ChimeraX commands (.cxc) that place a marker at each C-alpha (Angstrom):
marker #1 position 203.78,140.02,91.34 radius 0.5
marker #1 position 201.54,139.03,88.81 radius 0.5
marker #1 position 204.18,136.71,87.41 radius 0.5
marker #1 position 204.61,135.13,90.71 radius 0.5
marker #1 position 200.89,134.65,90.93 radius 0.5
marker #1 position 200.73,133.06,87.50 radius 0.5
marker #1 position 203.60,130.73,88.27 radius 0.5
marker #1 position 201.82,129.71,91.52 radius 0.5
marker #1 position 198.58,128.99,89.65 radius 0.5
marker #1 position 200.47,126.90,87.10 radius 0.5
marker #1 position 202.35,124.93,89.70 radius 0.5
marker #1 position 198.84,124.26,91.34 radius 0.5
marker #1 position 197.36,123.16,88.07 radius 0.5
marker #1 position 200.44,121.00,87.33 radius 0.5
marker #1 position 200.25,119.40,91.01 radius 0.5
marker #1 position 196.45,118.79,90.54 radius 0.5
marker #1 position 196.84,117.06,87.25 radius 0.5
marker #1 position 199.85,115.00,88.64 radius 0.5
marker #1 position 197.68,113.98,91.59 radius 0.5
marker #1 position 194.84,113.16,89.26 radius 0.5
marker #1 position 197.07,111.02,87.24 radius 0.5
marker #1 position 198.45,109.49,90.23 radius 0.5
marker #1 position 195.02,108.82,91.65 radius 0.5
marker #1 position 193.89,107.25,88.33 radius 0.5
marker #1 position 196.94,104.95,88.11 radius 0.5
marker #1 position 196.34,103.81,91.67 radius 0.5
marker #1 position 192.90,102.95,91.18 radius 0.5
marker #1 position 193.63,101.24,87.81 radius 0.5
marker #1 position 196.28,99.28,89.52 radius 0.5
marker #1 position 193.88,98.47,92.65 radius 0.5
marker #1 position 191.31,97.25,90.16 radius 0.5
marker #1 position 193.65,95.24,88.28 radius 0.5
marker #1 position 194.96,93.58,91.34 radius 0.5
marker #1 position 191.41,92.83,92.55 radius 0.5
marker #1 position 190.58,91.38,89.18 radius 0.5
marker #1 position 193.57,89.22,89.22 radius 0.5
marker #1 position 192.73,87.89,92.57 radius 0.5
marker #1 position 189.13,87.26,91.74 radius 0.5
marker #1 position 190.32,85.45,88.40 radius 0.5
marker #1 position 192.67,83.34,90.48 radius 0.5
marker #1 position 189.86,82.24,92.96 radius 0.5
marker #1 position 187.46,81.67,90.14 radius 0.5
marker #1 position 190.00,79.51,88.30 radius 0.5
marker #1 position 190.87,77.58,91.57 radius 0.5
marker #1 position 187.07,77.01,92.16 radius 0.5
marker #1 position 186.45,75.90,88.60 radius 0.5
marker #1 position 189.44,73.38,88.84 radius 0.5
marker #1 position 188.02,72.06,92.24 radius 0.5
marker #1 position 184.51,71.84,90.73 radius 0.5
marker #1 position 185.72,69.84,87.70 radius 0.5
marker #1 position 187.81,67.56,90.02 radius 0.5
marker #1 position 184.76,66.94,92.19 radius 0.5
marker #1 position 182.42,66.30,89.22 radius 0.5
marker #1 position 185.01,63.71,87.74 radius 0.5
marker #1 position 185.40,62.15,91.15 radius 0.5
marker #1 position 181.69,61.64,91.47 radius 0.5
marker #1 position 181.38,60.36,87.91 radius 0.5
marker #1 position 183.92,57.74,88.75 radius 0.5
marker #1 position 182.01,56.78,91.96 radius 0.5
marker #1 position 178.63,56.53,90.16 radius 0.5
marker #1 position 180.31,54.33,87.58 radius 0.5
marker #1 position 181.91,52.07,90.40 radius 0.5
marker #1 position 178.89,51.39,92.67 radius 0.5
marker #1 position 175.16,51.08,91.77 radius 0.5
marker #1 position 174.08,51.93,95.40 radius 0.5
marker #1 position 175.97,55.23,95.34 radius 0.5
marker #1 position 174.55,56.00,91.83 radius 0.5
marker #1 position 170.95,55.37,92.96 radius 0.5
marker #1 position 171.18,57.09,96.46 radius 0.5
marker #1 position 173.81,59.78,96.02 radius 0.5
marker #1 position 171.81,62.58,97.62 radius 0.5
marker #1 position 170.98,60.36,100.72 radius 0.5
marker #1 position 174.67,59.24,100.99 radius 0.5
marker #1 position 175.79,62.91,100.87 radius 0.5
marker #1 position 173.53,63.83,103.64 radius 0.5
marker #1 position 174.55,60.65,105.61 radius 0.5
marker #1 position 178.08,61.52,105.24 radius 0.5
marker #1 position 177.62,64.79,106.91 radius 0.5
marker #1 position 175.41,63.59,109.79 radius 0.5
marker #1 position 176.57,62.75,113.32 radius 0.5
marker #1 position 175.97,59.06,112.75 radius 0.5
marker #1 position 179.12,58.89,110.72 radius 0.5
marker #1 position 181.24,60.37,113.65 radius 0.5
marker #1 position 180.60,57.38,115.78 radius 0.5
marker #1 position 183.10,55.43,113.39 radius 0.5
marker #1 position 186.79,55.93,113.48 radius 0.5
marker #1 position 186.99,58.21,110.33 radius 0.5
marker #1 position 190.70,58.74,110.60 radius 0.5
marker #1 position 191.40,54.93,110.52 radius 0.5
marker #1 position 188.93,54.55,107.66 radius 0.5
marker #1 position 190.85,57.18,105.75 radius 0.5
marker #1 position 194.24,55.67,106.42 radius 0.5
marker #1 position 193.06,52.16,105.31 radius 0.5
marker #1 position 191.73,53.74,102.07 radius 0.5
marker #1 position 195.13,55.10,101.50 radius 0.5
marker #1 position 196.98,51.95,102.37 radius 0.5
marker #1 position 194.51,49.57,100.60 radius 0.5
marker #1 position 195.12,51.35,97.25 radius 0.5
marker #1 position 191.43,51.56,96.45 radius 0.5
marker #1 position 191.10,52.56,92.88 radius 0.5
marker #1 position 188.03,54.72,93.32 radius 0.5
marker #1 position 188.58,58.14,94.96 radius 0.5
marker #1 position 186.42,57.63,98.11 radius 0.5
marker #1 position 186.43,60.01,101.05 radius 0.5
marker #1 position 186.34,58.32,104.48 radius 0.5
marker #1 position 183.05,59.72,105.52 radius 0.5
marker #1 position 181.53,58.79,102.18 radius 0.5
marker #1 position 182.74,55.27,102.30 radius 0.5
marker #1 position 181.31,54.81,105.79 radius 0.5
marker #1 position 177.97,56.41,104.53 radius 0.5
marker #1 position 177.89,54.04,101.62 radius 0.5
marker #1 position 178.35,51.09,104.01 radius 0.5
marker #1 position 175.53,52.36,106.23 radius 0.5
marker #1 position 173.31,52.80,103.20 radius 0.5
marker #1 position 174.17,49.30,101.96 radius 0.5
marker #1 position 173.36,47.76,105.52 radius 0.5
marker #1 position 170.12,49.81,105.72 radius 0.5
marker #1 position 169.00,48.47,102.22 radius 0.5
marker #1 position 169.95,44.90,103.37 radius 0.5
marker #1 position 167.76,45.45,106.54 radius 0.5
marker #1 position 164.86,46.48,104.40 radius 0.5
marker #1 position 165.24,43.82,101.92 radius 0.5
marker #1 position 165.61,41.05,104.46 radius 0.5
marker #1 position 162.71,42.33,106.60 radius 0.5
marker #1 position 160.53,42.65,103.54 radius 0.5
marker #1 position 161.15,39.14,102.01 radius 0.5
marker #1 position 161.09,37.31,105.34 radius 0.5
marker #1 position 157.97,38.93,106.68 radius 0.5
marker #1 position 155.86,36.17,104.80 radius 0.5
marker #1 position 157.84,33.42,106.32 radius 0.5
marker #1 position 158.66,34.65,109.92 radius 0.5
marker #1 position 156.83,36.95,112.26 radius 0.5
marker #1 position 157.34,40.77,111.73 radius 0.5
marker #1 position 159.37,41.00,114.89 radius 0.5
marker #1 position 161.69,37.93,113.91 radius 0.5
marker #1 position 162.11,39.31,110.32 radius 0.5
marker #1 position 163.12,42.77,111.58 radius 0.5
marker #1 position 165.46,41.33,114.12 radius 0.5
marker #1 position 167.04,39.09,111.42 radius 0.5
marker #1 position 167.29,42.17,109.06 radius 0.5
marker #1 position 169.05,44.01,111.84 radius 0.5
marker #1 position 171.43,41.16,112.66 radius 0.5
marker #1 position 172.52,40.67,109.09 radius 0.5
marker #1 position 172.80,44.30,108.26 radius 0.5
marker #1 position 174.99,44.75,111.43 radius 0.5
marker #1 position 177.10,41.82,110.34 radius 0.5
marker #1 position 177.45,43.32,106.80 radius 0.5
marker #1 position 178.53,46.73,108.27 radius 0.5
marker #1 position 181.09,45.12,110.47 radius 0.5
marker #1 position 182.40,42.80,107.86 radius 0.5
marker #1 position 182.58,45.77,105.27 radius 0.5
marker #1 position 184.76,47.97,107.65 radius 0.5
marker #1 position 186.80,45.21,109.10 radius 0.5
marker #1 position 187.68,43.70,105.51 radius 0.5
marker #1 position 188.83,47.27,104.54 radius 0.5
marker #1 position 191.31,47.38,107.45 radius 0.5
marker #1 position 192.50,43.82,106.91 radius 0.5
marker #1 position 193.09,44.27,103.19 radius 0.5
marker #1 position 194.96,47.49,103.88 radius 0.5
marker #1 position 197.09,45.80,106.56 radius 0.5
marker #1 position 197.86,42.75,104.06 radius 0.5
marker #1 position 198.81,45.10,101.31 radius 0.5
marker #1 position 201.11,47.33,103.42 radius 0.5
marker #1 position 202.88,44.04,104.76 radius 0.5
marker #1 position 203.16,42.90,101.10 radius 0.5
marker #1 position 204.91,46.17,100.02 radius 0.5
marker #1 position 207.28,46.03,103.01 radius 0.5
marker #1 position 208.18,42.44,102.25 radius 0.5
marker #1 position 208.96,43.27,98.65 radius 0.5
marker #1 position 210.67,46.71,99.41 radius 0.5
marker #1 position 214.17,45.21,100.28 radius 0.5
marker #1 position 214.39,43.42,96.94 radius 0.5
marker #1 position 213.14,46.37,94.92 radius 0.5
marker #1 position 215.53,48.83,96.63 radius 0.5
marker #1 position 218.38,46.43,96.03 radius 0.5
marker #1 position 217.43,46.20,92.42 radius 0.5
marker #1 position 217.30,50.01,92.07 radius 0.5
marker #1 position 220.58,50.23,93.55 radius 0.5
marker #1 position 222.15,47.69,91.03 radius 0.5
marker #1 position 220.58,49.53,88.06 radius 0.5
marker #1 position 221.86,52.82,89.19 radius 0.5
marker #1 position 225.34,51.53,89.68 radius 0.5
marker #1 position 225.21,50.33,86.06 radius 0.5
marker #1 position 224.64,53.90,85.07 radius 0.5
marker #1 position 220.86,54.45,84.90 radius 0.5
marker #1 position 219.11,57.30,86.51 radius 0.5
marker #1 position 216.79,57.00,89.48 radius 0.5
marker #1 position 213.62,57.57,87.41 radius 0.5
marker #1 position 214.66,54.74,84.77 radius 0.5
marker #1 position 215.84,52.50,87.55 radius 0.5
marker #1 position 212.31,53.04,89.26 radius 0.5
marker #1 position 210.52,52.36,86.15 radius 0.5
marker #1 position 212.49,49.22,85.33 radius 0.5
marker #1 position 211.69,47.96,88.73 radius 0.5
marker #1 position 208.00,48.89,88.46 radius 0.5
marker #1 position 207.79,47.08,85.15 radius 0.5
marker #1 position 209.47,44.00,86.27 radius 0.5
marker #1 position 207.54,43.69,89.50 radius 0.5
marker #1 position 204.16,43.38,87.52 radius 0.5
marker #1 position 200.84,43.78,89.36 radius 0.5
marker #1 position 202.36,43.68,92.96 radius 0.5
marker #1 position 201.11,46.49,95.23 radius 0.5
marker #1 position 204.87,47.62,95.38 radius 0.5
marker #1 position 204.64,48.28,91.68 radius 0.5
marker #1 position 201.33,50.09,91.80 radius 0.5
marker #1 position 202.52,52.45,94.67 radius 0.5
marker #1 position 205.76,53.41,93.01 radius 0.5
marker #1 position 204.14,53.76,89.64 radius 0.5
marker #1 position 201.91,56.34,91.32 radius 0.5
marker #1 position 205.07,58.11,92.55 radius 0.5
marker #1 position 206.27,58.13,88.81 radius 0.5
marker #1 position 202.94,59.41,87.70 radius 0.5
marker #1 position 203.09,62.20,90.20 radius 0.5
marker #1 position 206.48,63.25,89.21 radius 0.5
marker #1 position 205.44,63.24,85.36 radius 0.5
marker #1 position 202.67,65.51,86.30 radius 0.5
marker #1 position 204.93,68.13,87.80 radius 0.5
marker #1 position 205.39,67.23,91.40 radius 0.5
marker #1 position 209.08,67.11,92.65 radius 0.5
marker #1 position 210.43,63.69,93.84 radius 0.5
marker #1 position 210.43,65.07,97.32 radius 0.5
marker #1 position 206.76,65.75,97.23 radius 0.5
marker #1 position 205.84,62.51,95.55 radius 0.5
marker #1 position 207.66,60.46,98.09 radius 0.5
marker #1 position 206.16,62.59,100.92 radius 0.5
marker #1 position 202.66,61.55,99.50 radius 0.5
marker #1 position 203.81,57.97,99.37 radius 0.5
marker #1 position 204.79,58.05,102.91 radius 0.5
marker #1 position 201.49,59.82,103.94 radius 0.5
marker #1 position 199.56,57.11,102.25 radius 0.5
marker #1 position 201.18,54.02,103.36 radius 0.5
marker #1 position 202.38,55.15,106.87 radius 0.5
marker #1 position 204.76,52.12,107.13 radius 0.5
marker #1 position 208.29,52.27,109.04 radius 0.5
marker #1 position 210.20,50.65,106.11 radius 0.5
marker #1 position 208.68,53.04,103.39 radius 0.5
marker #1 position 209.28,55.92,105.79 radius 0.5
marker #1 position 213.09,55.02,106.12 radius 0.5
marker #1 position 213.34,54.78,102.31 radius 0.5
marker #1 position 211.69,58.14,101.77 radius 0.5
marker #1 position 213.84,59.66,104.43 radius 0.5
marker #1 position 217.12,58.18,102.89 radius 0.5
marker #1 position 216.09,59.47,99.55 radius 0.5
marker #1 position 215.19,63.00,100.57 radius 0.5
marker #1 position 218.42,63.22,102.82 radius 0.5
marker #1 position 220.54,62.19,99.78 radius 0.5
marker #1 position 218.94,64.84,97.71 radius 0.5
marker #1 position 219.93,67.42,100.45 radius 0.5
marker #1 position 223.39,66.35,101.06 radius 0.5
marker #1 position 224.29,65.25,97.44 radius 0.5
marker #1 position 225.01,61.66,98.54 radius 0.5
marker #1 position 224.89,59.19,95.60 radius 0.5
marker #1 position 221.54,57.36,95.44 radius 0.5
marker #1 position 223.06,54.01,94.67 radius 0.5
marker #1 position 225.06,54.02,97.84 radius 0.5
marker #1 position 222.02,55.00,99.86 radius 0.5
marker #1 position 219.83,52.40,98.32 radius 0.5
marker #1 position 222.48,49.56,98.98 radius 0.5
marker #1 position 222.70,50.52,102.61 radius 0.5
marker #1 position 219.08,50.75,103.09 radius 0.5
marker #1 position 218.47,47.45,101.34 radius 0.5
marker #1 position 221.18,45.62,103.93 radius 0.5
marker #1 position 219.37,47.22,106.86 radius 0.5
marker #1 position 215.90,45.99,105.58 radius 0.5
marker #1 position 217.21,42.59,105.06 radius 0.5
marker #1 position 218.55,42.41,108.51 radius 0.5
marker #1 position 215.27,43.59,109.81 radius 0.5
marker #1 position 213.41,41.06,107.72 radius 0.5
marker #1 position 215.55,38.25,109.17 radius 0.5
marker #1 position 214.87,39.47,112.77 radius 0.5
marker #1 position 211.10,39.70,112.02 radius 0.5
marker #1 position 211.25,36.07,110.93 radius 0.5
marker #1 position 212.98,34.94,113.97 radius 0.5
marker #1 position 210.56,36.91,116.05 radius 0.5
marker #1 position 207.58,35.20,114.14 radius 0.5
marker #1 position 209.05,31.79,114.54 radius 0.5
marker #1 position 209.30,32.23,118.18 radius 0.5
marker #1 position 205.77,33.53,118.46 radius 0.5
marker #1 position 204.57,30.41,116.51 radius 0.5
marker #1 position 206.37,28.23,118.58 radius 0.5
marker #1 position 204.59,29.50,121.72 radius 0.5
marker #1 position 201.24,29.32,120.14 radius 0.5
marker #1 position 201.45,25.78,118.85 radius 0.5
marker #1 position 202.42,24.56,122.35 radius 0.5
marker #1 position 198.61,24.31,123.53 radius 0.5
marker #1 position 197.44,22.35,120.17 radius 0.5
marker #1 position 200.60,20.11,120.52 radius 0.5
marker #1 position 199.53,19.44,124.15 radius 0.5
marker #1 position 196.06,18.52,122.95 radius 0.5
marker #1 position 197.45,16.19,120.46 radius 0.5
marker #1 position 199.82,14.53,123.02 radius 0.5
marker #1 position 197.12,13.93,125.42 radius 0.5
marker #1 position 194.97,12.41,122.55 radius 0.5
marker link #1:1,2 radius 0.2
marker link #1:2,3 radius 0.2
marker link #1:3,4 radius 0.2
marker link #1:4,5 radius 0.2
marker link #1:5,6 radius 0.2
marker link #1:6,7 radius 0.2
marker link #1:7,8 radius 0.2
marker link #1:8,9 radius 0.2
marker link #1:9,10 radius 0.2
marker link #1:10,11 radius 0.2
marker link #1:11,12 radius 0.2
marker link #1:12,13 radius 0.2
marker link #1:13,14 radius 0.2
marker link #1:14,15 radius 0.2
marker link #1:15,16 radius 0.2
marker link #1:16,17 radius 0.2
marker link #1:17,18 radius 0.2
marker link #1:18,19 radius 0.2
marker link #1:19,20 radius 0.2
marker link #1:20,21 radius 0.2
marker link #1:21,22 radius 0.2
marker link #1:22,23 radius 0.2
marker link #1:23,24 radius 0.2
marker link #1:24,25 radius 0.2
marker link #1:25,26 radius 0.2
marker link #1:26,27 radius 0.2
marker link #1:27,28 radius 0.2
marker link #1:28,29 radius 0.2
marker link #1:29,30 radius 0.2
marker link #1:30,31 radius 0.2
marker link #1:31,32 radius 0.2
marker link #1:32,33 radius 0.2
marker link #1:33,34 radius 0.2
marker link #1:34,35 radius 0.2
marker link #1:35,36 radius 0.2
marker link #1:36,37 radius 0.2
marker link #1:37,38 radius 0.2
marker link #1:38,39 radius 0.2
marker link #1:39,40 radius 0.2
marker link #1:40,41 radius 0.2
marker link #1:41,42 radius 0.2
marker link #1:42,43 radius 0.2
marker link #1:43,44 radius 0.2
marker link #1:44,45 radius 0.2
marker link #1:45,46 radius 0.2
marker link #1:46,47 radius 0.2
marker link #1:47,48 radius 0.2
marker link #1:48,49 radius 0.2
marker link #1:49,50 radius 0.2
marker link #1:50,51 radius 0.2
marker link #1:51,52 radius 0.2
marker link #1:52,53 radius 0.2
marker link #1:53,54 radius 0.2
marker link #1:54,55 radius 0.2
marker link #1:55,56 radius 0.2
marker link #1:56,57 radius 0.2
marker link #1:57,58 radius 0.2
marker link #1:58,59 radius 0.2
marker link #1:59,60 radius 0.2
marker link #1:60,61 radius 0.2
marker link #1:61,62 radius 0.2
marker link #1:62,63 radius 0.2
marker link #1:63,64 radius 0.2
marker link #1:64,65 radius 0.2
marker link #1:65,66 radius 0.2
marker link #1:66,67 radius 0.2
marker link #1:67,68 radius 0.2
marker link #1:68,69 radius 0.2
marker link #1:69,70 radius 0.2
marker link #1:70,71 radius 0.2
marker link #1:71,72 radius 0.2
marker link #1:72,73 radius 0.2
marker link #1:73,74 radius 0.2
marker link #1:74,75 radius 0.2
marker link #1:75,76 radius 0.2
marker link #1:76,77 radius 0.2
marker link #1:77,78 radius 0.2
marker link #1:78,79 radius 0.2
marker link #1:79,80 radius 0.2
marker link #1:80,81 radius 0.2
marker link #1:81,82 radius 0.2
marker link #1:82,83 radius 0.2
marker link #1:83,84 radius 0.2
marker link #1:84,85 radius 0.2
marker link #1:85,86 radius 0.2
marker link #1:86,87 radius 0.2
marker link #1:87,88 radius 0.2
marker link #1:88,89 radius 0.2
marker link #1:89,90 radius 0.2
marker link #1:90,91 radius 0.2
marker link #1:91,92 radius 0.2
marker link #1:92,93 radius 0.2
marker link #1:93,94 radius 0.2
marker link #1:94,95 radius 0.2
marker link #1:95,96 radius 0.2
marker link #1:96,97 radius 0.2
marker link #1:97,98 radius 0.2
marker link #1:98,99 radius 0.2
marker link #1:99,100 radius 0.2
marker link #1:100,101 radius 0.2
marker link #1:101,102 radius 0.2
marker link #1:102,103 radius 0.2
marker link #1:103,104 radius 0.2
marker link #1:104,105 radius 0.2
marker link #1:105,106 radius 0.2
marker link #1:106,107 radius 0.2
marker link #1:107,108 radius 0.2
marker link #1:108,109 radius 0.2
marker link #1:109,110 radius 0.2
marker link #1:110,111 radius 0.2
marker link #1:111,112 radius 0.2
marker link #1:112,113 radius 0.2
marker link #1:113,114 radius 0.2
marker link #1:114,115 radius 0.2
marker link #1:115,116 radius 0.2
marker link #1:116,117 radius 0.2
marker link #1:117,118 radius 0.2
marker link #1:118,119 radius 0.2
marker link #1:119,120 radius 0.2
marker link #1:120,121 radius 0.2
marker link #1:121,122 radius 0.2
marker link #1:122,123 radius 0.2
marker link #1:123,124 radius 0.2
marker link #1:124,125 radius 0.2
marker link #1:125,126 radius 0.2
marker link #1:126,127 radius 0.2
marker link #1:127,128 radius 0.2
marker link #1:128,129 radius 0.2
marker link #1:129,130 radius 0.2
marker link #1:130,131 radius 0.2
marker link #1:131,132 radius 0.2
marker link #1:132,133 radius 0.2
marker link #1:133,134 radius 0.2
marker link #1:134,135 radius 0.2
marker link #1:135,136 radius 0.2
marker link #1:136,137 radius 0.2
marker link #1:137,138 radius 0.2
marker link #1:138,139 radius 0.2
marker link #1:139,140 radius 0.2
marker link #1:140,141 radius 0.2
marker link #1:141,142 radius 0.2
marker link #1:142,143 radius 0.2
marker link #1:143,144 radius 0.2
marker link #1:144,145 radius 0.2
marker link #1:145,146 radius 0.2
marker link #1:146,147 radius 0.2
marker link #1:147,148 radius 0.2
marker link #1:148,149 radius 0.2
marker link #1:149,150 radius 0.2
marker link #1:150,151 radius 0.2
marker link #1:151,152 radius 0.2
marker link #1:152,153 radius 0.2
marker link #1:153,154 radius 0.2
marker link #1:154,155 radius 0.2
marker link #1:155,156 radius 0.2
marker link #1:156,157 radius 0.2
marker link #1:157,158 radius 0.2
marker link #1:158,159 radius 0.2
marker link #1:159,160 radius 0.2
marker link #1:160,161 radius 0.2
marker link #1:161,162 radius 0.2
marker link #1:162,163 radius 0.2
marker link #1:163,164 radius 0.2
marker link #1:164,165 radius 0.2
marker link #1:165,166 radius 0.2
marker link #1:166,167 radius 0.2
marker link #1:167,168 radius 0.2
marker link #1:168,169 radius 0.2
marker link #1:169,170 radius 0.2
marker link #1:170,171 radius 0.2
marker link #1:171,172 radius 0.2
marker link #1:172,173 radius 0.2
marker link #1:173,174 radius 0.2
marker link #1:174,175 radius 0.2
marker link #1:175,176 radius 0.2
marker link #1:176,177 radius 0.2
marker link #1:177,178 radius 0.2
marker link #1:178,179 radius 0.2
marker link #1:179,180 radius 0.2
marker link #1:180,181 radius 0.2
marker link #1:181,182 radius 0.2
marker link #1:182,183 radius 0.2
marker link #1:183,184 radius 0.2
marker link #1:184,185 radius 0.2
marker link #1:185,186 radius 0.2
marker link #1:186,187 radius 0.2
marker link #1:187,188 radius 0.2
marker link #1:188,189 radius 0.2
marker link #1:189,190 radius 0.2
marker link #1:190,191 radius 0.2
marker link #1:191,192 radius 0.2
marker link #1:192,193 radius 0.2
marker link #1:193,194 radius 0.2
marker link #1:194,195 radius 0.2
marker link #1:195,196 radius 0.2
marker link #1:196,197 radius 0.2
marker link #1:197,198 radius 0.2
marker link #1:198,199 radius 0.2
marker link #1:199,200 radius 0.2
marker link #1:200,201 radius 0.2
marker link #1:201,202 radius 0.2
marker link #1:202,203 radius 0.2
marker link #1:203,204 radius 0.2
marker link #1:204,205 radius 0.2
marker link #1:205,206 radius 0.2
marker link #1:206,207 radius 0.2
marker link #1:207,208 radius 0.2
marker link #1:208,209 radius 0.2
marker link #1:209,210 radius 0.2
marker link #1:210,211 radius 0.2
marker link #1:211,212 radius 0.2
marker link #1:212,213 radius 0.2
marker link #1:213,214 radius 0.2
marker link #1:214,215 radius 0.2
marker link #1:215,216 radius 0.2
marker link #1:216,217 radius 0.2
marker link #1:217,218 radius 0.2
marker link #1:218,219 radius 0.2
marker link #1:219,220 radius 0.2
marker link #1:220,221 radius 0.2
marker link #1:221,222 radius 0.2
marker link #1:222,223 radius 0.2
marker link #1:223,224 radius 0.2
marker link #1:224,225 radius 0.2
marker link #1:225,226 radius 0.2
marker link #1:226,227 radius 0.2
marker link #1:227,228 radius 0.2
marker link #1:228,229 radius 0.2
marker link #1:229,230 radius 0.2
marker link #1:230,231 radius 0.2
marker link #1:231,232 radius 0.2
marker link #1:232,233 radius 0.2
marker link #1:233,234 radius 0.2
marker link #1:234,235 radius 0.2
marker link #1:235,236 radius 0.2
marker link #1:236,237 radius 0.2
marker link #1:237,238 radius 0.2
marker link #1:238,239 radius 0.2
marker link #1:239,240 radius 0.2
marker link #1:240,241 radius 0.2
marker link #1:241,242 radius 0.2
marker link #1:242,243 radius 0.2
marker link #1:243,244 radius 0.2
marker link #1:244,245 radius 0.2
marker link #1:245,246 radius 0.2
marker link #1:246,247 radius 0.2
marker link #1:247,248 radius 0.2
marker link #1:248,249 radius 0.2
marker link #1:249,250 radius 0.2
marker link #1:250,251 radius 0.2
marker link #1:251,252 radius 0.2
marker link #1:252,253 radius 0.2
marker link #1:253,254 radius 0.2
marker link #1:254,255 radius 0.2
marker link #1:255,256 radius 0.2
marker link #1:256,257 radius 0.2
marker link #1:257,258 radius 0.2
marker link #1:258,259 radius 0.2
marker link #1:259,260 radius 0.2
marker link #1:260,261 radius 0.2
marker link #1:261,262 radius 0.2
marker link #1:262,263 radius 0.2
marker link #1:263,264 radius 0.2
marker link #1:264,265 radius 0.2
marker link #1:265,266 radius 0.2
marker link #1:266,267 radius 0.2
marker link #1:267,268 radius 0.2
marker link #1:268,269 radius 0.2
marker link #1:269,270 radius 0.2
marker link #1:270,271 radius 0.2
marker link #1:271,272 radius 0.2
marker link #1:272,273 radius 0.2
marker link #1:273,274 radius 0.2
marker link #1:274,275 radius 0.2
marker link #1:275,276 radius 0.2
marker link #1:276,277 radius 0.2
marker link #1:277,278 radius 0.2
marker link #1:278,279 radius 0.2
marker link #1:279,280 radius 0.2
marker link #1:280,281 radius 0.2
marker link #1:281,282 radius 0.2
marker link #1:282,283 radius 0.2
marker link #1:283,284 radius 0.2
marker link #1:284,285 radius 0.2
marker link #1:285,286 radius 0.2
marker link #1:286,287 radius 0.2
marker link #1:287,288 radius 0.2
marker link #1:288,289 radius 0.2
marker link #1:289,290 radius 0.2
marker link #1:290,291 radius 0.2
marker link #1:291,292 radius 0.2
marker link #1:292,293 radius 0.2
view
């Protein structure tokens, strides 16, 4: 009987020790897991902080008004006044325009507002000795409003012109990529050759950015998806879709590019015919004026 009791005590001590070990291991694993999660979030926060600081350094170096009034622009970018503008359209135009400096849409609008406000104050101050106070303020308001409108309108216009230039050059670039790939080169080498030959054209700038994204570790699928999201052009979307499908299905890229280039040339000729028809209609009224004269 005593032996049985001793064995039970030994088993109880063994189970208690095993339970203590298991509890300690569980607590250690839980703490290690928590530390890994915290470390990952701290690393992500540090990377985001470093990126944000480097972005702001570039903005300060690029614009004097931003450098002098950065806190005011930050507050203005978060205010309700910015919401009166089409922020989504401004963001699209910033991406399409290939603006070198990393502006956010609300920051760009806030900067334009700050510049127009400084213009209002400057015109009102310097014209107060010549004009009446009311007239000088009205002149400043008119000029600042015109400046604000011109700033945003020029952004959208330049973005549209740049996308149009890329779409015009796209068939020739795709055709050249197809020829280089048929000669035995890979896609990246062919794209790099076309970018080098194109020079300072917006087409070269955008596809050089694709190559840079791929060299930084992104997949070609992701880099082309970012290109499509930036430009939001039908021709570019067709090329991106064709490349992504060829990767999924294993179709040779050279054949895909040749077919896409043929389709783009046909669309370009159709667009030229449509533009010529519209121009003929628009020139009828000036022609009638000249004929009457």
